[in-house]
Residue, then its C-alpha position, 0 to 999 in steps of 0.5 A: x462312154x467306153x474306155x478305149x486304149x490305143x496301142x501304137x504299133x508305129x510312130x505317131x505324127x499329129x501335126x500342130x502348128x507348123x512354125x517353119x516349112x521344113x520342121x514339123x513336130x507331133x503333138x503329145x496327145x491326139x484330139x478327138x477330131x483326129x481320132x474321128x478322122x482315123x475311123x472315118x478313113x477306115x470306113x471309107x476305105x471299106x466302102x464299095x461306092x466311095x470315090x477319093x476326094x469326090x465332092x458329094x451332097x451329104x444333106x439335100x435339104x441344106x445342100x451341104x457338100x462334103x469331101x471324104x465324108x462318112x454318111x449313109x449313101x442309101x445305094x444298092x451296094x449299101x444294103x449288102x455292106x457290113x459297114x452300113x449301120x456304122x455309117x448311119x450312126x457315125x455322126x452320133x459317135x462321141x470321141x474324147x481326147x486321147x492322152x499318154x496312158x496313166x498321165x494327168x493334165x497339169x493346170x496352168x496354176x502348177x509350178x515345179x522345181x526349177x532344178x529337179x523335175x522329180x521333186x513334185x508340184x506346188x499349186x498357186x490357185x490359192x496363193x501360198x505363203x511361199x513358192x519354194x520347192x519343199x524337197x530343195x529347202x530340206x537340203x538347203x535353206x538358203x535364199x536361192x534354194x527351192x526356186x520353182x517355175x511354171x510347168x505345162x503338159x502332163x504329169x505321172x504322179x509327182x513327176x513331169x511326163x514327156x513322151x519319147x520322140x524320134x526324128x526323121x529327115x525326109x526329102x520332098x519329091x518332084x511329082x513330075x519327074x519322081x525325083x528328089x526336089x532340091x533344097x527340100x529336106x525337112x524334119x519330122x519329129x514323131x511320137x515313139x510307139x506308146x499307149x494312149x487312152x481315152x473314151x469313145x461313145x457308140x463304138x461297139x457296133x463299129x468294132x464288131x464289124x472291124x473284127x468280121x472284116x479284118x479279124x483285127x481292130x487296127x486304124x491309122x491315126x494322124x498324119x503321114x499314114x501313107x508311109x506307115x505312121x499312126x498304126x494303132x491297135x484298138x483295145x477296149x475295156x469295160x471300165x468307163x468314167x462316172x462322176x459320183x455326186x457324193x465324191x464331188x460334194x466331198x471334194x468341194x467341201x474339202x477345197x473350200x475348207x482348204x481356202x479358209x485354212x490357207x487364205x493368208x492374204x485374205x483374198x476370199x469372201x466367206x459369203x461365197x463357195x468356190x469351185x475350181x474347174x480345170x480344162x482337160x482338153x482344148x476348148x472352143x468357147x466362141x472367143x473369136x466371136x466376141x468383139x474386143x476394142x483395145x485392152x480389157x480391165x480385170x472386171x471386163x475380162x471376167x465378165x467376158x468369160x462369164x458370158x461365154x460360160x453362161x451358155x452351158x452353166x445355168x446356176x448363178x456364179x461369178x468368175x474369181x480367177x482365170x488362168x488360160x492360154x489361147x491359140x488361133x487355129x485355122x483349118x481347111x475345108x476341102x469341100x469348099x471351092x479351090x480358091x477359098x478352102x480355109x475355115x474361119x479362125x477359131x480361138x482355142x483355150x488350151x488344155x490346162x486352163x483353170x477357172x475359179x468360180x464363186x457362188x452364194x448358192x449351197x453346193x449341195x444344191x449344185x452337185x447335179x448341175x456340176x456333175x452334168x457339166x463335168x460329163x458333157x463339158x463346155x463350149x462347142x464341138x464337144x462330140x470331139x472331145x473339146x471342152x472336157x473339164x474336171x472339177x476339183x483336180x487333185x493338185x487344186x484340192x491338195x495344193x501340192x504333190x510331193x509323193 
């Protein structure tokens, strides 16, 4: 994977769920499928035979029909096209999620000071003696001091991080009269110009062609690109993420030692080794395919999670704890018939999901398997960055971050 930095030259609009018809707010991150769509749009705009919104059979054997799809069309014009190789290899490219530069994902086990978001964080994956802000207690040790609350999103060091946003008010246009529609005002809340970072595998050949064609590396990401939003300049660095096995075993041993030292409520069995996993991107684990009638007990819920993760994790394990939030997502497939363009519902487990595994196997024997999982991820659509995980996140490892 190649480290890629996106320098946003204009506000970014990545639409999540529309809560109302006249208010749309951008997500503070860019998912891998949105990044892929931006590059796909760039390639198609430079394709000599591409026709906008034309349905094409991209796989004759399976009779797959797609619209606005990047694939090698094998025409005479393709032989002279500089993007022909990029078209052939595009489906093999892998994209991660892109996040504000220098930030880290907060797990759902994170707590922050209720009164001052610069006071650091406390983690509750291993239940502490008390959940109070250390900084506040140093100044005021009364019963009301040091209150903490759950926090979600990003952090930069010991501070909660929030992207800067800008609000635009727009009016819809009547496509027939070319005038403003009545009662059609809506607000767009976009992310202001900023840097986003992530990784892309197989991007080098495409970047080389982009430099030859435009003498620059510019793509448009997200929504509302036709009115100037989402203009991103691509910067590439040679550094890439590598999971070093010796560092991982050191972190796992440190985490299990912390459990022994801080198990104040005797919740953990000494016969097991424990492995904390943080989802650093949204995950598609196939939860929507599970048939659930009524409520599940704690043990039934853990067994359901074990069944979902067993597809990618081969060693013996049990689920000790799960902290997660889910969101139903249903996109649109424009290649389908007009009256039935909705895709099937997918349940997303949101980034920040934290799972605590336990196993009786020796951690040294599991390092290679864990390293592969950390690199490849869990669940479906990993080629677009879904299911990216981190084992022994800094906050899980330390229990608190105040400096």
